[in-house]
C-alpha positions in Angstrom: -35.0 18.4 46.1 -36.1 22.0 46.7 -33.4 24.6 46.9 -33.5 27.7 49.0 -32.9 31.4 48.4 -29.5 31.3 50.2 -28.3 28.6 47.8 -29.0 30.9 44.9 -27.5 33.9 46.5 -24.3 31.9 47.4 -23.7 31.0 43.7 -24.4 34.5 42.6 -21.8 35.8 45.0 -19.3 33.2 43.7 -20.1 34.3 40.1 -19.5 38.0 41.1 -16.1 37.1 42.6 -15.0 35.2 39.5 -16.1 38.1 37.2 -14.2 40.6 39.3 -11.1 38.3 39.3 -11.3 37.8 35.6 -11.5 34.0 36.1 -13.8 32.8 33.3 -12.9 29.1 33.5 -15.6 28.3 36.2 -18.1 30.9 35.1 -20.1 28.7 32.7 -20.3 25.8 35.3 -21.6 28.2 38.0 -24.0 29.9 35.7 -25.4 26.5 34.6 -25.7 25.6 38.3 -27.5 28.9 39.0 -30.0 28.3 36.1 -30.7 24.8 37.4 -31.4 26.1 40.9 -33.6 28.9 39.7 -35.5 26.5 37.5 -36.0 24.0 40.4 -37.2 26.8 42.6 -39.7 28.0 39.9 -40.9 24.4 39.4 -41.4 23.9 43.1 -43.5 27.1 43.1 -45.5 25.9 40.1 -46.1 22.5 41.7 -47.4 24.0 44.9 -49.6 26.5 43.0 -50.8 24.5 40.0 -50.2 20.8 40.7 -53.8 20.3 41.9 -55.3 23.1 39.8 -54.8 22.4 36.1 -57.5 24.9 35.0 -55.8 27.7 36.9 -52.6 26.7 35.3 -54.0 27.0 31.8 -55.6 30.4 32.6 -52.5 31.9 34.3 -49.6 30.2 32.6 -50.9 30.1 29.0 -53.4 33.0 29.3 -56.1 30.8 27.7 -59.7 30.2 28.5 -61.1 26.6 28.8 -64.8 25.9 28.4 -66.7 23.6 30.7 -66.0 20.2 29.1 -62.3 21.0 28.8 -62.2 21.9 32.5 -63.9 18.6 33.2 -61.2 16.7 31.3 -58.3 18.5 33.0 -59.8 17.8 36.5 -60.6 14.2 35.6 -57.0 13.5 34.7 -55.9 15.1 38.0 -58.3 12.9 40.0 -58.4 9.6 38.1 -55.7 7.1 37.0 -57.4 6.3 33.7 -59.8 8.6 31.8 -61.6 7.8 28.6 -63.3 10.6 26.6 -65.7 9.9 23.8 -65.8 13.1 21.7 -67.8 14.5 18.8 -66.3 16.6 16.0 -65.0 20.1 16.5 -65.0 20.3 20.3 -61.2 20.7 20.8 -60.4 17.2 22.0 -56.8 17.1 20.9 -56.2 20.7 21.9 -57.3 19.7 25.4 -55.2 16.6 25.5 -52.2 18.8 24.6 -53.1 21.1 27.5 -53.0 18.1 29.8 -49.6 17.1 28.6 -48.1 20.5 29.0 -49.6 21.0 32.5 -48.2 17.6 33.5 -44.6 18.4 32.5 -44.7 22.0 33.8 -45.7 21.0 37.3 -43.7 17.8 37.8 -39.9 17.6 38.2 -37.9 16.6 35.1 -36.5 13.1 35.7 -39.6 12.2 37.7 -42.2 13.0 35.1 -42.7 11.7 31.5 -45.3 12.1 28.8 -45.9 9.5 26.1 -48.4 9.9 23.3 -49.5 7.7 20.5 -52.1 7.7 17.7 -53.2 5.3 14.9 -50.5 6.7 12.6 -47.2 8.6 13.1 -48.5 11.5 10.9 -51.4 11.9 13.4 -48.9 11.9 16.3 -46.9 14.6 14.7 -49.5 16.7 13.0 -52.3 16.7 15.6 -51.3 16.4 19.3 -47.7 17.5 19.1 -48.6 20.5 16.9 -50.8 21.7 19.7 -48.2 20.9 22.3 -45.7 23.1 20.4 -48.3 25.9 20.3 -49.0 25.7 24.1 -45.3 25.5 24.8 -44.6 28.7 22.9 -47.7 30.5 24.4 -46.5 29.8 28.0 -42.8 30.0 27.3 -42.5 26.7 29.1 -39.2 25.1 30.1 -37.0 23.3 27.6 -37.6 22.9 23.9 -40.1 21.0 21.8 -39.5 19.6 18.3 -42.0 17.8 16.1 -42.5 14.9 18.5 -40.2 15.4 21.5 -39.8 17.6 24.6 -36.4 18.1 26.2 -35.5 20.0 29.3 -31.8 20.6 29.9 -31.2 18.0 27.2 -33.2 15.4 29.1 -36.0 13.8 27.2 -39.2 14.3 29.2 -41.9 13.5 26.6 -42.3 12.0 23.1 -44.9 10.9 20.6 -44.5 7.5 19.0 -46.3 5.0 16.8 -44.9 1.6 17.5 -46.0 -1.3 15.3 -49.5 -2.4 16.1 -48.2 -5.8 17.4 -45.3 -4.3 19.4 -46.3 -4.7 23.0 -42.8 -3.5 24.0 -43.0 -0.3 22.0 -42.9 2.0 25.0 -40.5 0.0 27.2 -37.6 1.7 29.0 -39.6 4.6 30.6 -39.3 4.6 34.4 -40.6 7.6 36.2 -42.9 8.2 39.1 -45.2 10.5 37.2 -46.0 9.0 33.8 -48.8 10.4 31.6 -49.9 8.4 28.6 -52.1 10.1 26.0 -53.9 7.9 23.5 -55.1 10.3 20.9 -57.7 9.3 18.2 -58.1 6.3 20.5 -60.6 4.3 18.4 -57.8 3.5 15.9 -55.3 2.3 18.4 -55.1 -1.6 18.6 -55.5 -3.4 21.8 -51.8 -4.4 22.0 -50.7 -0.8 22.3 -53.3 -0.2 25.0 -51.6 -3.1 26.9 -48.2 -1.5 26.3 -49.5 1.9 27.5 -51.0 0.3 30.6 -47.7 -1.3 31.5 -46.2 2.2 31.7 -48.7 3.7 34.0 -48.7 1.2 36.9 -47.9 3.6 39.7 -50.5 5.5 41.8 -49.2 8.8 40.4 -49.4 7.8 36.8 -52.3 8.7 34.4 -53.7 7.5 31.1 -55.9 9.8 28.9 -57.7 8.1 26.0 -59.6 10.5 23.8 -61.2 10.2 20.4 -64.1 10.0 18.1 -66.2 6.8 18.8 -66.5 5.5 15.2 -65.5 1.9 15.6 -67.8 -0.4 17.7 -65.3 -3.2 17.5 -62.4 -1.2 18.9 -60.7 -1.6 22.3 -61.7 2.0 23.0 -65.3 0.8 22.9 -64.5 -1.9 25.5 -63.0 0.7 27.7 -66.1 2.9 27.4 -68.5 0.1 28.4 -70.6 0.7 31.5 -69.3 -0.6 34.7 -65.6 -0.5 33.7 -62.6 0.7 35.7 -62.1 3.8 33.6 -63.5 7.2 34.4 -65.7 8.0 31.4 -66.8 11.2 29.7 -68.7 12.0 26.6 -68.6 15.3 24.7 -71.4 15.9 22.2 -71.6 18.7 19.7 -74.6 19.8 21.7 -72.3 20.5 24.6 -70.4 23.1 22.5 -70.7 26.6 23.8 -72.1 27.6 20.4 -75.1 25.4 21.2 -75.4 25.8 24.9 -74.8 29.6 25.1 -71.9 29.2 27.5 -69.9 32.4 27.5 -66.5 32.0 25.8 -64.2 34.3 23.9 -65.2 35.0 20.3 -62.0 33.4 18.9 -62.7 30.2 20.8 -66.3 30.1 19.7 -65.2 30.4 16.0 -63.0 27.3 16.4 -65.7 25.1 17.9 -68.6 23.3 16.2 -71.7 25.3 15.7 -75.4 24.8 15.3 -75.5 25.2 11.6 -73.1 22.3 11.1 -75.1 20.1 13.5 -78.4 20.8 11.7 -76.8 20.3 8.3 -75.5 16.9 9.3 -78.8 15.8 10.8 -80.4 16.5 7.3 -77.5 15.0 5.4 -76.7 11.9 7.4 -79.8 11.3 9.6 -79.9 11.4 13.3 -79.8 7.6 13.6 -76.9 7.1 11.2 -73.7 5.8 12.9 -71.6 8.7 11.5 -74.0 11.2 13.0 -73.9 9.4 16.4 -70.1 9.4 16.3 -69.3 12.8 14.9 -72.2 14.8 16.4 -73.3 12.9 19.6 -69.9 11.5 20.5 -71.4 8.0 21.0 -70.7 4.6 19.7 -73.2 2.7 17.5 -73.7 -1.0 17.2 -73.3 -2.8 13.9 -76.7 -4.0 12.8 -77.2 -7.6 11.9 -78.8 -6.7 8.6 -76.4 -3.8 7.8 -74.6 -4.5 4.5 -71.4 -2.5 5.3 -70.4 -2.5 9.0 -69.0 0.5 10.8 -66.3 -1.6 12.5 -65.0 -2.6 9.1 -65.1 0.7 7.4 -63.3 2.5 10.3 -60.1 0.6 9.6 -60.3 1.7 5.9 -60.2 5.3 7.0 -56.9 5.0 8.8 -53.9 6.3 6.7 -51.2 3.8 5.7 -48.0 4.2 7.7 -45.8 3.7 4.6 -46.8 4.5 1.0 -47.8 1.4 -0.9 -46.0 0.6 -4.2 -47.0 2.5 -7.3 -48.9 -0.3 -8.8 -51.4 -0.2 -6.0 -52.6 3.2 -7.4 -53.6 1.7 -10.8 -55.8 1.7 -12.7 -57.4 5.1 -12.6 -61.1 4.9 -13.2 -64.3 6.8 -12.5 -67.7 5.7 -11.3 -70.8 7.8 -12.1 -74.1 7.7 -10.4 -76.5 9.7 -12.5 -79.0 11.8 -10.7 -82.7 11.6 -11.5 -85.9 12.8 -9.8 -84.0 15.4 -7.8 -81.0 13.2 -6.8 -77.5 14.5 -7.2 -75.2 13.3 -10.0 -71.9 12.1 -8.4 -68.6 11.2 -10.1 -66.0 9.4 -8.0 -62.3 8.9 -8.8 -60.6 5.6 -7.9 -56.8 5.2 -8.2 -56.1 1.5 -7.7 -57.2 0.6 -4.2 -57.5 4.3 -3.2 -60.7 6.3 -3.4 -60.0 9.9 -4.4 -61.7 13.0 -5.7 -65.4 13.6 -6.2 -67.4 15.8 -8.6 -71.1 16.6 -8.0 -73.9 18.4 -9.8 -77.6 18.9 -9.2 -78.7 18.2 -12.7 -80.4 15.4 -14.7 -79.6 16.7 -18.1 -77.2 14.5 -20.1 -75.8 17.5 -22.0 -74.7 19.0 -18.7 -73.5 15.9 -17.0 -71.3 14.7 -19.9 -69.0 17.8 -19.8 -68.5 17.3 -16.1 -67.4 13.7 -16.7 -65.1 14.9 -19.5 -63.6 17.4 -17.1 -63.0 14.6 -14.5 -61.4 12.4 -17.2 -59.0 15.2 -18.2 -58.1 16.0 -14.6 -57.5 12.3 -13.5 -56.3 10.7 -16.7 -58.9 8.0 -16.1 -58.9 5.1 -18.6 -62.3 3.8 -17.8 -65.7 5.3 -16.8 -68.5 3.1 -15.4 -71.9 4.8 -15.6 -75.2 3.9 -14.1 -77.2 3.3 -17.2 -80.7 3.2 -15.8 -82.9 6.1 -16.9 -81.0 9.3 -17.6 -77.7 7.4 -17.5 -78.4 6.0 -20.9 -78.4 9.5 -22.5 -75.2 10.3 -20.6 -73.5 7.3 -22.0 -74.6 8.3 -25.5 -73.1 11.8 -25.0 -69.8 10.3 -23.8 -69.5 7.9 -26.7 -70.2 10.7 -29.2 -67.5 12.7 -27.5 -65.1 9.8 -27.9 -65.9 9.7 -31.6 -65.0 13.4 -31.8 -61.6 12.6 -30.1 -62.5 14.4 -26.9 -61.4 11.5 -24.7 -60.0 7.9 -24.9 -61.5 6.4 -21.8 -63.5 3.1 -22.1 -67.2 3.8 -21.3 -69.1 1.0 -19.6 -72.8 1.0 -19.1 -73.8 -0.6 -15.7 -77.4 -1.6 -15.1 -77.6 -2.7 -11.5 -81.0 -4.2 -12.0 -79.6 -6.9 -14.2 -78.5 -10.4 -13.2 -75.4 -10.7 -11.0 -72.3 -12.6 -12.2 -73.2 -15.0 -9.3 -76.9 -15.4 -9.9 -77.4 -18.2 -7.4 -76.0 -16.0 -4.6 -77.2 -12.5 -5.4 -80.7 -11.3 -6.4 -79.2 -8.8 -8.9 -76.1 -6.9 -9.7 -76.9 -4.2 -7.2 -76.8 -6.8 -4.4 -73.5 -8.2 -5.7 -71.9 -4.7 -5.9 -72.9 -3.8 -2.4 -72.0 -7.2 -0.9 -68.7 -8.0 -2.7 -67.4 -4.5 -3.0 -69.0 -2.4 -0.2 -69.0 -5.2 2.4 -66.1 -7.3 1.1 -63.5 -4.5 0.5 -64.3 -3.0 3.9 -63.9 -6.4 5.7 -60.6 -7.1 4.1 -59.4 -3.4 4.1 -59.2 -3.9 0.3 -59.8 -0.2 -0.3 -58.2 3.0 1.1 -60.8 5.6 2.1 -58.4 7.7 4.3 -58.0 10.6 1.9 -61.3 10.2 0.1 -63.1 13.5 -0.7 -66.4 14.0 1.0 -65.6 11.1 3.2 -68.0 11.4 6.1 -71.1 11.8 3.8 -70.0 8.9 1.6 -69.3 6.6 4.6 -72.7 7.6 6.2 -74.4 6.4 3.0 -72.3 3.2 2.9 -73.7 2.4 6.4 -77.4 2.8 5.4 -78.5 0.0 3.2 -79.9 -3.2 4.8 -80.0 -6.7 3.4 -82.0 -9.9 3.7 -82.5 -13.0 1.6 -85.1 -13.4 -1.1 -87.4 -16.6 -1.5 -84.6 -18.3 -3.4 -82.1 -17.7 -0.5 -80.1 -15.1 -2.4 -78.7 -11.9 -0.9 -81.0 -9.0 -1.5 -79.9 -5.4 -0.8 -82.4 -2.7 -0.1 -83.2 -0.8 -3.4 -82.3 2.8 -3.7 -86.0 3.8 -4.0 -86.7 2.2 -0.6 -83.8 3.8 1.0 -84.9 7.2 -0.3 -88.5 6.5 1.0 -87.2 5.4 4.4 -84.6 8.2 4.9 -85.6 11.0 2.6 -82.3 10.9 0.8 -80.4 8.7 -1.7 -77.0 7.0 -1.3 -75.7 8.6 -4.6 -72.1 9.2 -3.3 -71.8 5.6 -2.1 -73.2 4.2 -5.3 -70.7 6.2 -7.3 -67.9 4.8 -5.1 -69.0 1.2 -5.8 -69.2 1.9 -9.5 -65.6 3.3 -9.4 -64.4 0.0 -8.0 -66.5 -2.2 -10.2 -65.1 -4.2 -13.2 -67.8 -5.7 -15.4 -68.4 -9.3 -14.5 -65.8 -9.3 -11.7 -66.9 -8.0 -8.4 -65.2 -10.6 -6.3 -62.8 -9.2 -3.7 -60.0 -11.4 -5.0 -59.9 -9.3 -8.2 -58.6 -6.4 -6.2 -56.1 -8.4 -4.1 
């Protein structure tokens, strides 16, 4: 209900009379009433001025500039009940989603409007979207107060971020308001059950759902939402849409925060333009899992989502290293593995054993690794010799294992060689079962891009054959050294079966 200027003046007169009379008992009540009336009048003015103009709201209330794709998102939420945005890396997707949430609550009456947000993990809810909401709230000096995941106006809860259990379809129940906005941030990692729960909140004609995220899982519900011919209003934001690549005029500070041409060109060389990670991170588009792809993007995506609760300590043992030794211009890569979790990485462009061995010794000291598995083909043989000599001098106590992936597999009737077994049982198997944690892995995008490259077929004996490294290098112009080091880190001689890690 909109109040009038006479209402405000009447209460001010009453306050003046009480002050002159020295009666303080009713002062607080009247002052609270006055604040409420003033706030309601201000809200009515903002609704009239900005309710249908979210871009103008950002520019005038927050004193911020929004670039063309951000303007498109803001207007799409204004005009459509359900909006799905596939977004590449570094284009400000969560920043924009936070703008939408703040505009929504600043132009709709408390009690009639509510914002709900979720993400694949609670830490993402708190550290991404709600961190930006807090920044916008401070910048515009908006009504109420915002903590880590809640917004309150006059002690009334008007918005929150939550991460219900993946199977909890009732996780958002109890919210009844005319104007409900649901934000599904990092939408690819949100399970279908929570989409169902979100949809149940936004049933009215004045409600909205914004789903926004990086399209990195072709088996996700987000992918279904983004299929052609659906009921959602769809958008895609590519790195090539960034003002830094189009030449769109934006403030220097904004340009510095957005993805640039140098990064895009670097990733084209590093990942390849047909790689699923490039298509997701750069183009903002989904990729299909190939029928002859050893490791599938839909499987690996789940392994990159952080665990909600920390697993028990024994899940982080043993601590071991895998070493893919560079030769012929390839990079030497050392990967740390702590139990089921992939960790740090060390790299060097050298094929000299006397230079590689000290790097491995450094990694042993930094990690406390008890075992090191080294690719023994070619130069690797010399590296193993250096490490065993260092062991004899008392420089480390780790067990050094030589791994020749060209040798026979532990299941010779199923796999052509040990390389095929490693890629199939570890790369494919651990990804399918979420048997490894790649969420905090160093150099994750490049390693995952390499994991998705090798192809497989069957040899004349009906055994699994995985594309050799030389053929991958010939086909793509680069070698999957980071991925090979990861597999070696998780390998135990003679035991590649997934059940070993269980």
